[in-house]
C-alpha positions as CSV (number, residue, x, y, z in Angstrom):
1,M,63.3,-54.5,-130.7
2,K,65.1,-57.7,-131.8
3,K,68.6,-58.5,-130.6
4,L,71.2,-56.4,-132.4
5,P,73.4,-58.6,-134.6
6,I,77.1,-58.6,-133.8
7,D,77.7,-57.4,-137.4
8,W,74.9,-54.8,-137.2
9,F,77.0,-51.9,-138.7
10,T,77.5,-53.9,-141.9
11,H,74.2,-55.6,-141.8
12,G,71.4,-54.4,-144.1
13,R,71.6,-50.9,-145.5
14,L,75.0,-49.2,-145.3
15,D,73.6,-45.8,-144.6
16,A,74.8,-43.7,-141.6
17,E,71.5,-42.0,-141.0
18,Y,69.6,-45.4,-141.2
19,Q,72.1,-47.1,-138.8
20,Q,71.8,-44.2,-136.4
21,Y,68.1,-44.9,-136.1
22,V,68.9,-48.6,-135.5
23,V,71.4,-47.6,-132.7
24,L,68.9,-45.2,-131.1
25,A,66.1,-47.9,-131.1
26,Y,68.5,-50.4,-129.6
27,I,69.7,-48.0,-126.9
28,Q,66.1,-47.1,-126.0
29,A,65.1,-50.8,-125.6
30,V,68.2,-51.5,-123.4
31,Q,67.5,-48.4,-121.3
32,Q,64.0,-49.6,-120.7
33,N,65.3,-52.9,-119.5
34,F,67.8,-51.3,-117.3
35,L,65.1,-49.1,-115.7
36,A,63.3,-52.4,-114.9
37,D,66.5,-53.8,-113.4
38,K,66.7,-56.4,-116.2
39,L,70.5,-56.4,-116.9
40,C,70.9,-59.6,-118.9
41,P,71.4,-60.4,-121.7
42,D,71.6,-56.7,-122.6
43,L,74.7,-55.9,-120.5
44,P,77.0,-58.6,-121.9
45,D,75.6,-58.0,-125.4
46,L,76.3,-54.3,-125.1
47,R,79.9,-55.0,-124.0
48,Q,80.3,-57.2,-127.0
49,H,79.0,-54.5,-129.4
50,Y,81.2,-51.9,-127.9
51,D,84.3,-54.1,-128.0
52,A,83.6,-55.1,-131.6
53,G,83.3,-51.5,-132.6
54,I,86.6,-50.6,-130.8
55,R,88.4,-53.5,-132.6
56,F,87.0,-52.4,-135.9
57,A,88.2,-48.8,-135.4
58,Q,91.7,-50.0,-134.2
59,G,92.0,-52.5,-137.0
60,K,91.1,-49.8,-139.6
61,D,93.7,-47.4,-138.1
62,M,96.4,-50.1,-138.2
63,L,95.5,-51.0,-141.8
64,N,95.8,-47.4,-142.9
65,A,99.1,-47.0,-141.1
66,A,100.5,-49.9,-143.1
67,F,99.9,-48.1,-146.4
68,P,102.6,-45.7,-147.8
69,K,102.0,-42.0,-147.2
70,R,102.8,-39.0,-149.4
71,A,103.8,-35.5,-148.3
72,T,101.1,-33.0,-148.9
73,S,102.5,-29.8,-147.5
74,I,105.5,-28.3,-145.6
75,S,105.0,-25.7,-142.9
76,G,107.2,-24.0,-140.3
77,P,109.5,-22.9,-138.8
78,P,110.3,-25.3,-137.4
79,P,109.8,-27.4,-140.5
80,R,106.7,-29.6,-140.3
81,I,105.7,-32.1,-143.1
82,E,102.1,-33.1,-143.4
83,Y,101.4,-36.6,-144.8
84,K,98.3,-38.2,-146.2
85,S,97.7,-41.9,-146.9
86,S,98.1,-42.9,-150.5
87,V,94.9,-45.0,-150.2
88,P,92.0,-42.7,-149.3
89,D,88.8,-44.0,-147.7
90,D,86.2,-44.9,-150.2
91,A,82.5,-44.2,-149.6
92,F,82.0,-47.5,-147.8
93,M,84.6,-46.7,-145.1
94,V,83.4,-43.1,-144.8
95,E,79.9,-44.4,-143.9
96,L,81.3,-46.9,-141.5
97,D,83.3,-44.2,-139.8
98,A,80.2,-42.0,-139.4
99,I,78.3,-44.9,-138.0
100,M,81.0,-45.8,-135.4
101,D,81.5,-42.1,-134.4
102,F,77.8,-42.0,-133.6
103,A,77.4,-45.4,-131.9
104,L,80.6,-45.9,-129.8
105,P,80.1,-43.0,-127.4
106,R,76.5,-44.0,-126.8
107,F,77.4,-47.6,-126.3
108,D,80.1,-46.5,-123.8
109,A,77.7,-44.3,-121.8
110,L,75.0,-47.0,-121.7
111,L,77.6,-49.6,-120.7
112,T,78.7,-47.5,-117.8
113,E,75.1,-47.1,-116.7
114,G,74.5,-50.8,-116.8
115,Q,77.7,-51.6,-114.9
116,Q,76.8,-49.1,-112.2
117,R,73.3,-50.7,-111.9
118,W,75.0,-54.1,-111.5
119,A,77.2,-52.7,-108.8
120,D,74.3,-51.0,-107.0
121,I,72.2,-54.2,-107.0
122,L,75.2,-56.2,-105.8
123,T,75.2,-54.1,-102.6
124,T,71.6,-55.2,-101.8
125,L,72.4,-58.9,-102.1
126,T,73.8,-61.3,-99.5
127,L,75.4,-64.6,-100.4
128,A,76.2,-66.9,-97.5
129,P,77.0,-70.7,-97.2
130,I,74.5,-73.0,-95.5
131,G,76.2,-75.4,-93.2
132,L,79.8,-76.7,-93.7
133,M,81.4,-76.4,-97.1
134,P,82.4,-79.7,-98.7
135,L,85.8,-80.5,-100.2
136,R,84.3,-80.4,-103.6
137,P,82.4,-77.1,-103.9
138,E,81.8,-77.1,-107.6
139,E,78.3,-78.6,-107.4
140,G,75.4,-78.0,-105.1
141,Y,72.4,-75.8,-104.5
142,L,71.5,-72.2,-104.5
143,L,68.6,-71.1,-102.3
144,L,67.3,-67.9,-103.7
145,Q,65.2,-65.7,-101.4
146,N,63.9,-62.7,-103.3
147,A,62.4,-59.7,-101.4
148,S,58.7,-59.7,-100.8
149,E,58.3,-63.3,-101.9
150,S,57.4,-66.1,-99.4
151,D,58.8,-68.9,-101.5
152,T,62.5,-69.9,-101.6
153,Q,63.5,-70.9,-105.1
154,V,66.0,-73.8,-105.2
155,F,68.5,-74.2,-108.0
156,H,71.1,-76.9,-108.6
157,F,74.4,-75.3,-109.7
158,S,77.5,-76.7,-111.2
159,V,80.8,-74.9,-112.0
160,T,82.9,-75.7,-114.9
161,L,86.7,-76.0,-114.4
162,Y,87.5,-73.8,-117.4
163,T,85.8,-71.8,-120.1
164,E,86.9,-68.9,-122.3
165,Q,83.4,-67.5,-122.1
166,E,83.7,-66.0,-118.7
167,P,86.3,-63.8,-117.0
168,G,88.4,-65.9,-114.7
169,G,87.6,-69.1,-116.6
170,R,84.6,-70.2,-114.6
171,L,81.0,-70.7,-115.9
172,V,78.2,-71.6,-113.5
173,H,75.2,-73.6,-114.8
174,F,71.8,-73.4,-113.1
175,R,68.9,-75.8,-113.1
176,F,65.7,-75.0,-111.4
177,V,64.7,-77.7,-108.8
178,E,61.7,-76.4,-106.9
179,S,60.0,-73.6,-104.9
180,V,59.7,-74.1,-101.1
181,R,57.3,-72.1,-98.9
182,K,59.3,-70.6,-96.0
183,S,57.8,-70.8,-92.5
184,T,59.0,-70.8,-88.9
185,I,59.8,-74.5,-89.1
186,T,61.1,-74.5,-92.7
187,T,64.6,-72.9,-92.5
188,F,67.4,-72.8,-95.0
189,E,69.1,-75.5,-93.0
190,S,66.1,-77.8,-93.1
191,I,65.7,-77.2,-96.9
192,K,69.3,-78.3,-97.4
193,L,68.8,-81.4,-95.2
194,D,65.6,-82.3,-97.2
195,L,67.5,-81.9,-100.5
196,I,70.3,-84.3,-99.2
197,R,67.7,-86.8,-98.2
198,R,65.9,-86.8,-101.6
199,H,68.9,-86.4,-103.8
200,R,71.5,-88.9,-102.5
201,H,73.9,-88.4,-105.4
202,L,75.0,-85.2,-103.5
203,P,75.5,-86.4,-99.9
204,N,77.2,-83.2,-98.8
205,P,76.5,-80.5,-101.4
206,A,77.8,-77.0,-101.4
207,T,74.8,-74.9,-100.5
208,F,74.5,-71.2,-100.6
209,M,71.7,-68.7,-99.8
210,L,71.3,-65.6,-101.9
211,E,69.1,-63.1,-100.2
212,S,67.8,-60.0,-101.9
213,R,66.6,-57.0,-99.9
214,R,64.7,-55.7,-103.0
215,P,62.6,-57.6,-105.6
216,Y,64.6,-58.1,-108.8
217,P,64.0,-60.2,-111.9
218,V,65.4,-63.6,-111.3
219,Q,66.5,-64.8,-114.8
220,E,67.7,-61.4,-116.1
221,T,69.5,-60.1,-112.9
222,L,69.7,-62.3,-109.8
223,L,71.0,-65.5,-111.5
224,P,73.6,-63.7,-113.6
225,I,74.9,-62.0,-110.5
226,A,74.8,-65.2,-108.6
227,R,77.0,-66.8,-111.3
228,Q,79.6,-64.2,-110.7
229,L,79.4,-64.6,-106.9
230,L,79.5,-68.4,-106.9
231,A,82.4,-68.5,-109.2
232,R,84.3,-66.3,-106.8
233,Q,83.3,-68.4,-103.8
234,V,84.6,-71.6,-105.5
235,E,87.9,-69.9,-106.3
236,R,88.4,-69.1,-102.6
237,V,87.9,-72.7,-101.4
């Protein structure tokens, strides 16, 4: 299915039953991608949808709490007064509540599944520096060796100093450079030396090797995880 809009719960028909089908179709599509180990962009999108739903629910509760309430009954002992908001939900808000009550637990469960898959895949990856690290590690090369593939994919990477888009303030940009056939004489070290010889604007680039023990999708999984790992490496230097 198409990407779920951020305002999906108010987009199109405001009907709880209809939106439930939209949610189920979205969840089914994301689950199929997770089963194929394709985590992005679905995992961050799912987190965005879940957080937006939580903010909506909390904002509605705070809005209702701000309205005056009237006493509806007194029970006891001990005396207990029941209150009700003087501004009841209209049909619009009732539908939205039904939609969120259906969607949020399912988003939460699927988000947990995706985060667990991310953590499991992470245990099968090894990130290691090639050669000495330079004084400026924010730019260099990533040598990606995916399981069962003879070619090493080479990416140029650069790390921003600050961005609000990523936790920790770091965002890693990748640009594909080339594929290199590995052999007994073509090592990760020789690939780095050849890159330095041909691209002299980076005389001593930060170079990392990311090795995967299992075959995973590159764009949807390996590079997003590499972004996280490289950002952490740069922070440590």
